[in-house]
C-alpha positions in Angstrom: -68.2 -74.0 40.2 -66.0 -75.5 37.4 -67.4 -74.2 34.1 -65.6 -77.0 32.2 -67.4 -79.6 34.4 -70.7 -77.8 33.7 -70.3 -78.4 30.0 -69.9 -82.1 30.7 -73.2 -82.2 32.5 -75.3 -81.3 29.5 -76.0 -84.1 27.0 -78.4 -83.7 24.1 -81.0 -86.3 23.1 -79.1 -87.0 19.9 -75.8 -87.4 21.7 -77.3 -89.7 24.3 -78.7 -92.0 21.6 -75.5 -91.9 19.6 -73.3 -92.8 22.6 -75.8 -95.4 23.9 -75.6 -97.2 20.5 -71.9 -97.7 21.2 -72.7 -99.3 24.6 -73.3 -97.9 28.0 -70.2 -99.7 29.3 -68.0 -98.1 26.7 -69.5 -94.7 27.6 -68.7 -95.2 31.3 -65.2 -96.3 30.6 -64.6 -93.4 28.3 -65.8 -91.0 30.9 -63.5 -92.5 33.5 -60.5 -92.2 31.2 -61.3 -88.7 30.0 -58.4 -86.5 31.2 -60.6 -83.4 30.9 -62.6 -84.6 33.9 -59.4 -84.4 36.1 -58.9 -81.1 37.9 -56.1 -79.1 36.4 -55.7 -81.4 33.4 -54.3 -79.7 30.3 -56.9 -79.2 27.5 -55.6 -79.6 23.9 -57.6 -78.5 20.9 -57.1 -80.5 17.7 -58.1 -78.4 14.7 -58.6 -80.8 11.9 -57.9 -79.9 8.3 -60.8 -81.2 6.1 -59.3 -83.7 3.6 -62.6 -84.2 1.8 -65.5 -86.7 2.0 -63.9 -88.7 -0.8 -60.9 -90.7 0.3 -59.6 -90.3 -3.2 -61.1 -89.1 -6.5 -63.2 -91.5 -8.5 -60.7 -91.2 -11.4 -57.7 -89.1 -12.3 -58.5 -85.4 -12.1 -57.5 -82.8 -14.7 -58.3 -79.7 -12.6 -57.2 -78.8 -9.1 -59.0 -75.5 -8.8 -61.6 -73.4 -10.6 -62.0 -69.7 -11.2 -65.6 -68.9 -12.3 -65.9 -65.5 -14.0 -69.6 -65.0 -13.4 -71.2 -62.3 -15.6 -74.3 -61.5 -13.5 -77.3 -60.2 -15.4 -77.3 -62.4 -18.5 -74.9 -61.5 -21.2 -76.4 -61.4 -24.7 -75.0 -64.3 -26.7 -76.0 -62.4 -29.8 -73.6 -59.6 -29.1 -70.8 -61.7 -27.5 -70.2 -65.3 -28.7 -73.0 -66.4 -31.1 -73.2 -64.4 -34.3 -76.4 -64.8 -36.3 -76.3 -63.3 -39.9 -79.8 -64.4 -40.6 -81.1 -62.5 -37.6 -79.2 -59.4 -39.0 -81.0 -59.8 -42.4 -84.4 -60.1 -40.6 -84.0 -56.8 -38.7 -87.3 -55.2 -38.0 -89.4 -58.1 -39.3 -91.9 -60.0 -37.1 -90.4 -62.9 -35.2 -91.8 -66.1 -36.7 -94.5 -67.5 -34.4 -93.1 -71.0 -34.9 -90.2 -70.0 -32.6 -92.1 -68.3 -29.8 -95.6 -69.7 -29.6 -96.2 -71.2 -26.2 -92.7 -70.5 -25.1 -91.7 -68.7 -21.8 -90.9 -65.0 -22.3 -90.0 -62.8 -19.4 -91.3 -59.3 -20.0 -92.5 -59.4 -23.6 -95.7 -61.3 -23.1 -98.5 -60.0 -25.4 -96.1 -57.5 -27.1 -95.2 -57.4 -30.8 -92.1 -59.6 -31.2 -89.7 -58.1 -33.7 -86.3 -59.4 -34.8 -83.5 -57.3 -33.3 -80.2 -57.7 -35.2 -76.8 -58.2 -33.6 -75.5 -54.9 -32.5 -71.8 -55.6 -33.0 -69.6 -57.2 -35.6 -67.9 -60.5 -35.1 -64.4 -61.6 -36.0 -62.5 -64.9 -36.3 -59.6 -65.0 -33.9 -56.6 -67.3 -33.5 -55.5 -70.2 -35.6 -58.7 -72.0 -34.6 -60.8 -69.2 -36.1 -63.1 -68.9 -33.1 -65.9 -66.4 -34.0 -66.1 -63.9 -31.2 -67.5 -60.3 -31.0 -65.1 -57.5 -31.8 -65.9 -56.0 -28.4 -63.6 -58.6 -26.9 -60.2 -58.0 -28.6 -58.3 -59.3 -25.5 -60.4 -62.4 -25.1 -60.0 -62.9 -28.9 -56.3 -63.0 -28.4 -56.6 -66.2 -26.3 -59.2 -67.8 -28.6 -57.1 -70.9 -29.1 -57.4 -71.6 -25.4 -61.2 -71.4 -25.3 -64.0 -73.8 -25.7 -67.1 -71.8 -26.6 -70.3 -73.5 -25.7 -73.2 -72.1 -27.8 -76.0 -74.4 -26.7 -76.5 -73.7 -23.0 -80.0 -74.0 -21.6 -81.4 -73.4 -18.1 -84.7 -73.5 -16.3 -85.3 -70.2 -14.6 -86.2 -67.0 -16.5 -85.8 -64.4 -13.8 -82.5 -63.3 -12.3 -82.5 -64.6 -8.7 -83.8 -68.1 -9.4 -81.6 -68.3 -12.4 -78.5 -67.4 -10.3 -79.6 -70.0 -7.8 -80.0 -72.6 -10.6 -76.6 -71.9 -12.1 -74.9 -72.0 -8.7 -76.7 -74.9 -7.0 -78.4 -76.9 -9.8 -81.9 -76.1 -8.6 -84.2 -73.1 -8.2 -84.9 -74.1 -4.6 -83.1 -71.7 -2.3 -81.0 -73.2 0.5 -79.1 -75.9 -1.5 -75.3 -76.0 -1.4 -73.4 -74.0 -4.0 -71.1 -75.8 -6.4 -68.0 -74.4 -4.6 -69.4 -75.9 -1.4 -69.8 -79.3 -3.0 -66.3 -79.3 -4.3 -64.7 -78.4 -1.0 -66.9 -80.9 0.8 -65.8 -83.6 -1.7 -62.1 -82.8 -2.1 -61.2 -80.5 0.8 -59.0 -77.4 0.4 -55.3 -77.2 -0.4 -54.9 -74.1 1.8 -54.5 -74.1 5.6 -54.5 -70.3 5.8 -57.3 -69.2 3.5 -60.9 -70.4 3.0 -61.4 -73.1 0.3 -64.2 -71.1 -1.4 -63.7 -67.3 -2.0 -66.1 -64.9 -3.7 -65.4 -61.4 -4.9 -67.7 -58.9 -6.7 -67.2 -55.9 -8.9 -69.5 -53.2 -10.2 -69.4 -51.6 -13.6 -70.9 -48.4 -15.1 -73.2 -49.8 -17.7 -76.5 -51.7 -17.7 -78.6 -52.5 -14.6 -76.7 -53.7 -11.6 -77.6 -57.1 -10.4 -78.0 -57.6 -6.6 -76.2 -60.8 -5.6 -77.4 -62.6 -2.5 -75.0 -64.4 -0.2 -77.1 -67.5 -0.5 -75.5 -67.9 -4.0 -72.4 -69.1 -2.2 -74.0 -70.7 0.8 -73.3 -74.2 2.0 -77.0 -75.1 2.3 -77.5 -78.3 4.3 -73.7 -79.0 4.2 -71.8 -77.9 7.3 -71.2 -74.2 7.2 -67.4 -74.7 7.0 -68.0 -75.2 3.3 -69.7 -71.9 2.5 -68.0 -69.3 0.4 -66.3 -66.3 2.1 -66.9 -62.9 0.5 -63.7 -60.9 0.0 -64.0 -57.2 -0.6 -62.2 -55.8 -3.6 -61.5 -52.4 -2.0 -60.0 -51.7 1.4 -59.7 -54.7 3.8 -60.7 -57.8 1.9 -62.1 -59.4 5.1 -63.7 -57.1 7.6 -62.2 -57.1 11.1 -59.5 -59.6 10.2 -56.9 -57.1 11.4 -55.6 -57.4 15.0 -57.0 -54.7 17.3 -54.6 -51.9 18.2 -52.4 -52.7 21.1 -53.0 -56.4 21.0 -50.0 -58.6 20.3 -50.2 -61.9 18.4 -49.4 -64.1 21.4 -52.1 -62.3 23.4 -54.7 -63.0 20.7 -53.4 -66.6 20.4 -54.2 -67.1 24.1 -57.8 -65.8 23.6 -58.3 -67.9 20.6 -57.0 -71.0 22.3 -59.3 -70.4 25.3 -62.3 -70.1 23.1 -61.3 -73.2 21.2 -61.1 -75.2 24.4 -64.6 -74.1 25.4 -65.9 -75.0 22.0 -64.1 -78.4 22.1 -65.7 -79.2 25.5 -69.1 -78.3 24.2 -68.5 -80.4 21.0 -67.5 -83.4 23.1 -70.9 -83.3 24.8 -73.3 -82.4 22.0 -71.4 -83.7 18.9 -72.6 -80.8 16.7 -70.8 -80.3 13.3 -71.5 -76.6 13.5 -69.3 -76.4 16.6 -66.5 -78.2 14.8 -67.0 -75.6 12.0 -66.7 -72.8 14.6 -63.4 -74.2 15.9 -62.0 -74.5 12.4 -63.3 -70.9 11.5 -61.6 -69.4 14.6 -58.3 -71.0 13.6 -58.6 -70.0 9.9 -59.4 -66.5 10.9 -56.4 -66.3 13.2 -54.1 -67.5 10.4 -55.8 -65.1 7.9 -54.4 -62.2 9.9 -51.1 -63.1 8.4 -52.1 -64.6 5.1 -54.6 -61.9 3.9 -52.2 -58.9 4.2 -49.7 -61.0 2.3 -52.3 -61.9 -0.3 -53.2 -58.3 -1.1 -49.6 -57.0 -1.0 -48.8 -56.6 -4.7 -45.3 -55.2 -4.2 -43.9 -58.4 -5.4 -45.8 -58.3 -8.7 -43.6 -57.2 -11.6 -44.6 -54.1 -13.6 -45.4 -56.2 -16.7 -48.0 -58.3 -14.8 -49.8 -55.2 -13.5 -49.8 -53.8 -17.0 -51.1 -57.1 -18.4 -54.1 -56.9 -16.1 -54.4 -53.1 -16.5 -54.6 -52.4 -12.7 -52.5 -51.6 -9.7 -54.8 -53.7 -7.6 -57.3 -52.9 -4.8 -59.3 -50.6 -7.0 -62.5 -52.6 -6.9 -62.3 -53.5 -10.6 -62.9 -56.8 -12.2 -59.3 -56.7 -13.5 -58.0 -56.3 -9.9 -60.2 -59.2 -8.8 -58.7 -61.4 -11.6 -55.2 -60.6 -10.3 -56.2 -61.5 -6.8 -57.9 -64.7 -8.1 -54.6 -65.8 -9.6 -52.9 -65.1 -6.2 -55.6 -67.1 -4.4 -55.2 -70.0 -6.8 -51.4 -70.0 -6.1 -52.2 -70.3 -2.4 -54.4 -73.4 -2.7 -57.9 -71.9 -2.8 -60.1 -74.5 -4.5 -63.0 -72.4 -5.8 -62.8 -68.8 -6.7 -65.9 -67.0 -8.0 -65.8 -63.4 -9.4 -69.1 -61.7 -10.0 -69.3 -58.7 -12.3 -72.8 -57.2 -11.7 -73.4 -55.3 -14.9 -74.8 -57.5 -17.7 -78.6 -56.8 -17.5 -79.2 -54.9 -20.7 -82.9 -54.3 -21.3 -82.1 -51.1 -23.1 -79.3 -49.3 -24.9 -77.6 -52.7 -25.5 -75.3 -51.5 -28.3 -73.6 -49.0 -26.1 -73.9 -50.8 -22.7 -72.8 -54.2 -23.8 -69.7 -52.7 -25.3 -69.0 -50.8 -22.1 -69.5 -53.8 -19.9 -67.3 -55.9 -22.2 -64.5 -53.4 -21.9 -64.7 -53.8 -18.1 -64.0 -57.5 -18.2 -62.2 -58.2 -21.5 -58.6 -57.4 -20.4 -58.8 -58.9 -17.0 -60.2 -62.2 -18.2 -57.6 -62.6 -21.0 -54.8 -61.5 -18.6 -55.8 -64.3 -16.2 -55.5 -66.9 -18.9 -52.1 -65.6 -20.1 -50.8 -65.2 -16.6 -51.8 -68.7 -15.5 -50.4 -70.2 -18.7 -47.0 -68.6 -18.3 -46.8 -69.9 -14.7 -47.7 -73.4 -15.8 -51.0 -73.3 -13.9 -53.6 -73.2 -16.7 -53.6 -76.9 -17.3 -54.8 -77.5 -13.7 -57.0 -74.4 -13.4 -60.5 -74.5 -14.9 -61.8 -71.1 -16.0 -65.4 -70.5 -16.9 -66.9 -67.2 -18.2 -70.7 -66.8 -18.4 -73.9 -65.7 -16.8 -77.2 -67.1 -15.6 -79.0 -67.0 -19.1 -78.9 -65.2 -22.4 -81.0 -62.6 -24.2 -83.9 -62.7 -26.7 -83.4 -62.3 -30.5 -86.5 -60.2 -30.2 -86.0 -56.6 -29.3 -87.2 -54.9 -26.1 -86.9 -51.3 -27.3 -83.2 -50.8 -27.7 -82.3 -53.9 -25.6 -83.1 -57.5 -25.1 -85.2 -59.5 -22.6 -84.2 -62.6 -20.5 -83.8 -65.8 -22.4 -83.3 -69.5 -21.3 -83.7 -71.5 -24.5 -80.2 -70.9 -25.8 -77.1 -69.0 -24.6 -73.3 -69.1 -24.6 -70.3 -69.3 -22.3 -66.7 -70.3 -22.6 -64.3 -72.5 -20.7 -60.6 -72.8 -20.7 -57.8 -74.7 -19.0 -58.2 -77.6 -16.5 -58.8 -80.4 -18.9 -60.8 -78.5 -21.6 -60.0 -78.6 -25.3 -58.9 -75.2 -26.5 -59.8 -73.6 -29.8 -63.1 -75.4 -30.3 -66.8 -74.6 -30.4 -69.5 -76.9 -29.1 -73.2 -76.9 -29.9 -75.3 -74.4 -31.7 -78.5 -72.4 -31.6 -81.0 -72.1 -34.5 -80.3 -69.5 -37.2 -82.0 -66.7 -35.2 -80.3 -67.6 -31.9 -83.6 -68.5 -30.2 -83.2 -72.1 -29.1 -80.3 -74.5 -28.7 -80.7 -77.2 -31.4 -77.3 -79.0 -31.5 -75.4 -80.8 -28.7 -77.5 -79.1 -26.0 -75.8 -78.5 -22.7 -78.1 -78.1 -19.7 -76.8 -76.5 -16.5 -76.9 -79.9 -14.8 -74.6 -81.2 -17.6 -72.2 -78.3 -17.0 -72.1 -79.2 -13.3 -71.5 -82.9 -14.1 -68.7 -81.9 -16.4 -67.1 -79.6 -13.8 -67.1 -82.4 -11.2 -65.7 -84.8 -13.8 -62.8 -82.6 -14.4 -62.0 -82.7 -10.7 -62.1 -86.5 -10.8 -65.6 -86.8 -9.3 -68.4 -89.0 -10.6 -71.3 -86.5 -10.1 -73.7 -89.4 -9.2 -71.5 -90.5 -6.4 -70.8 -87.3 -4.5 -73.9 -87.2 -2.3 -75.0 -86.0 1.1 -77.9 -87.4 3.1 -80.3 -84.8 4.3 -83.8 -85.3 5.6 -83.9 -88.9 4.5 -82.7 -88.3 1.0 -79.3 -88.4 -0.8 -78.8 -85.1 -2.5 -76.2 -84.2 -5.1 -75.2 -81.1 -7.1 -76.8 -82.4 -10.3 -79.9 -83.6 -8.4 -81.4 -86.4 -10.6 -80.0 -85.3 -14.0 -76.8 -84.3 -15.7 -74.3 -85.9 -18.1 -70.7 -85.2 -18.7 -70.1 -83.2 -21.9 -67.3 -85.5 -23.2 -66.6 -83.8 -26.6 -65.1 -80.8 -24.9 -62.7 -82.7 -22.7 -59.0 -82.7 -23.6 
């Protein structure tokens, strides 16, 4: 029995209707002319490179790629980017009920709410005089490149749904991540690496935040757009190495045979997941060459390694920042670095300083490195977490907070040396130029030349988008 012919004999209901719609006569003619039905015919596999759902951007893009420095756990804006001298003066006093009455509070319900002062001093950095905590001396050194947003708000007060909201624009699990949306809309510039790469690092301070793979999942988009987790120690991608004793041409033969079988199946059932599998096999084969070259830092000069403060492959955030720059150089569209150490319910004075030291040098080095290579103008960098922390104390720490928090952006069409928005004098709620997570997503897409209302995907009878039914571009921060 011919196994290839067996594939041709199985037609799904969906495929039958689809082909019937094009005409039974056309179907019959196509089957007669199909060279794969001829015994001994050569089978070619065409691996397509996704060029994006958009034939062209809606308007001229400012950014080509994004590196999202994701501070998992919720960095306290009050110890990092949003200094509140009035809160310092009210240390130990009851938090005014006018701020908190009827408002969502994570773990402080029914407890006495007391003002907890900022635990670290702030300093004005750069010619722009950006006010940033002294625990970030390296980030302070690039203050003139930063746009600090101090009026962020979100919807979810607990970690996992808040991560989901920041990544997908909704608290409903199973929706596509922003990296998936970008690669769906624009495609990837890399043939040899995934278009969406994720790396994680673990610090020594605070409570470690578990990060689920659904945070970089493609949701209802084809799975070819989901993020790929690279390990920051050892082999970045498990099993990407060639088995011992197997030569490249031998593996190529195996891959091509599998691709041919997948292509035959796809011709019959017309399943986008099979097309994804074909593309994945080819990308994996190419990664056997591209990944070892990616992590080989022998070509990196000594001053660059010293700039980041790492020799690489040590699992640190700094090492991941260096790899992020190398991924950006190789055309990866969306790079997301999680540092899972920002949940400070206690000992915040000590722990937030320790966590800051773990990310400060690497983040600043990334900006300086990209700038001296002429890449910063086309690379959007974002630093921030899923929410902020309360101005009320939780013992020696702070609780989760969604009414106002901070992040910074740089490069990729963003004005440098500016601050946008503000919280009230106690740092409780955003009160000026409020930026919702949906607004952040709309702005990210805008910087890539995408109208966020027009990048949609029909699923279960509805057109979905990253910003759902909300979102507006934050134009004052655009260069």
